[in-house]
C-alpha positions as CSV (number, residue, x, y, z in Angstrom):
1,M,91.2,44.5,95.5
2,E,91.1,43.4,99.4
3,T,90.0,39.8,99.4
4,N,88.9,37.7,102.9
5,E,90.9,34.1,103.5
6,T,88.9,32.5,104.8
7,S,90.0,28.6,105.4
8,R,87.8,25.8,105.4
9,I,87.3,22.4,106.5
10,S,84.1,21.0,104.8
11,E,81.4,18.9,106.8
12,G,82.4,14.9,106.6
13,T,86.4,16.5,107.0
14,I,88.4,15.2,109.4
15,F,91.0,16.8,109.9
16,K,93.7,15.8,113.1
17,G,96.3,18.5,114.5
18,E,97.7,21.9,114.4
19,I,96.1,24.9,112.1
20,S,97.8,28.1,112.5
21,T,95.9,30.6,109.7
22,P,96.2,35.0,109.4
23,G,92.9,35.2,108.2
24,D,89.6,33.4,109.3
25,L,88.5,29.6,109.3
26,R,84.9,28.1,108.8
27,I,85.3,24.7,110.4
28,D,81.9,22.1,109.4
29,G,83.5,18.3,109.8
30,T,85.3,17.2,112.7
31,F,89.1,18.9,114.1
32,D,90.7,17.6,116.7
33,G,94.3,19.9,118.2
34,Q,94.9,23.5,117.9
35,V,93.5,26.1,115.9
36,Y,95.0,29.4,116.1
37,A,93.7,32.1,113.9
38,K,94.5,35.9,113.7
39,G,90.9,36.9,112.2
40,R,87.1,34.9,113.2
41,V,86.6,31.8,113.9
42,S,83.2,30.3,112.7
43,T,81.8,26.5,113.2
44,G,78.5,24.6,111.4
45,S,76.5,23.4,113.4
46,K,78.1,19.7,113.1
47,A,81.2,20.6,113.7
48,I,82.9,19.2,116.3
49,I,86.0,20.6,117.8
50,N,88.2,18.4,120.2
51,G,90.5,20.9,121.3
52,N,91.1,24.3,122.2
53,V,91.4,27.4,120.0
54,V,93.3,30.8,120.3
55,G,91.8,33.3,118.2
56,A,90.8,37.7,117.9
57,N,86.8,36.5,117.5
58,V,84.8,32.7,117.5
59,E,81.4,32.0,116.9
60,L,80.1,28.2,118.0
61,S,77.5,26.5,116.7
62,G,78.8,23.1,116.8
63,T,80.0,20.7,119.0
64,M,83.0,21.4,121.0
65,K,85.2,19.7,123.7
66,G,88.3,22.0,124.8
67,N,89.0,25.0,126.3
68,F,88.8,28.8,123.8
69,Y,91.2,31.8,124.7
70,V,89.4,35.0,122.2
71,K,91.3,38.5,122.0
72,D,87.8,39.8,121.9
73,T,84.2,38.9,121.4
74,L,83.1,34.9,121.2
75,S,79.4,34.4,120.5
76,L,77.8,30.9,121.3
77,R,75.1,30.4,119.0
78,A,71.7,28.4,120.0
79,G,72.4,24.8,120.4
80,C,75.6,24.6,120.6
81,E,77.7,22.4,123.1
82,I,80.7,23.3,125.3
83,T,82.5,21.5,127.6
84,G,85.9,23.5,128.4
85,D,87.3,26.9,129.5
86,L,86.4,30.3,128.2
87,H,89.4,33.3,128.4
88,V,87.2,35.9,126.5
89,K,87.1,39.5,126.4
90,R,83.3,39.4,126.0
91,L,80.9,36.7,126.0
92,Q,77.6,36.2,123.9
93,V,75.2,34.0,124.9
94,E,72.0,33.0,122.8
95,L,69.3,31.1,124.6
96,D,70.0,27.3,124.5
97,A,73.4,27.2,124.1
98,K,74.6,24.6,126.7
99,F,78.5,25.5,128.4
100,N,80.1,23.4,131.2
101,G,82.9,24.9,132.7
102,N,84.7,27.6,134.1
103,C,84.3,31.3,132.4
104,R,87.4,33.7,132.7
105,M,87.1,37.4,131.4
106,L,90.5,38.7,129.9
107,A,91.6,42.8,131.8
108,E,93.0,44.6,128.6
109,G,96.1,43.1,127.2
110,E,95.7,40.1,129.7
111,F,94.7,37.6,126.1
112,D,98.7,38.1,124.6
113,R,100.3,36.8,127.1
114,L,98.1,33.5,126.9
115,A,98.3,33.2,123.4
116,A,101.9,33.1,123.7
117,E,102.0,30.9,126.5
118,I,99.8,28.4,124.9
119,S,100.8,28.2,121.1
120,G,104.7,29.4,121.5
121,K,104.8,32.8,120.1
122,P,103.2,35.6,120.4
123,F,99.8,36.4,118.8
124,V,100.1,39.7,116.7
125,Q,96.8,40.3,114.4
126,A,97.2,41.4,110.4
127,A,97.1,45.4,110.6
128,P,94.0,45.9,109.1
129,K,94.0,46.8,105.3
130,V,94.3,50.3,104.1
131,A,93.3,51.6,100.8
132,A,96.2,53.7,98.9
133,A,96.6,57.3,98.9
134,P,95.0,58.9,95.3
135,A,97.4,60.0,93.3
136,A,99.6,63.0,93.0
137,P,98.3,65.6,90.7
138,A,100.0,66.3,87.6
139,A,102.7,68.8,87.5
140,G,100.7,73.0,88.0
141,Q,97.8,71.0,89.0
142,P,95.8,72.3,91.7
143,H,95.3,69.0,94.5
144,P,91.6,68.0,94.8
145,V,92.1,68.5,98.6
146,A,93.7,71.3,99.8
147,P,92.4,74.2,99.0
148,Q,93.9,76.6,96.6
149,Q,94.9,79.6,99.3
150,P,95.6,83.0,97.5
151,A,99.3,84.7,97.2
152,A,100.1,86.4,100.9
153,S,100.8,89.3,98.2
154,A,97.5,88.9,96.4
155,F,95.6,89.5,99.6
156,R,93.9,92.2,100.8
157,P,91.2,93.4,103.4
158,A,87.9,94.5,102.2
159,G,88.3,98.4,101.6
160,A,92.3,98.1,102.4
161,R,94.0,100.6,100.6
162,P,97.2,99.0,98.6
163,Q,100.7,100.4,100.2
164,A,102.8,102.1,98.4
165,K,106.1,100.5,97.0
């Protein structure tokens, strides 16, 4: 069974330092430092972030002072406030989102280089989980996916006569 691993910084919590997670991160409190998330980073409307955020996808609803480095999509929600620079592949901005800084749209592959420079290590997203293949059928049983073909000697086009031996 696949689970969605989400780390959380709850409202009222103050975190100072660096956090690195292979999954998703939800921030509703105050965070001072660097965030490295290989999944999605999302914030609540009361979240305060002072520092850089490096992630695959980011959705900001709170306040941020720092820079974003986003592999795919940065979504700025209504009411959010950002002071800093954006380095993103895609940018989605709702009405009433506030942004003071520069925005740089990244070319394919450029994010990986930037993320490695910032973090000192390569940014490799975890491969998506793939469902296990169905168990093999019991000996002598037909495979449920592969159609059974008649034996070559038993196959004759309509109207064909058997060959003499």
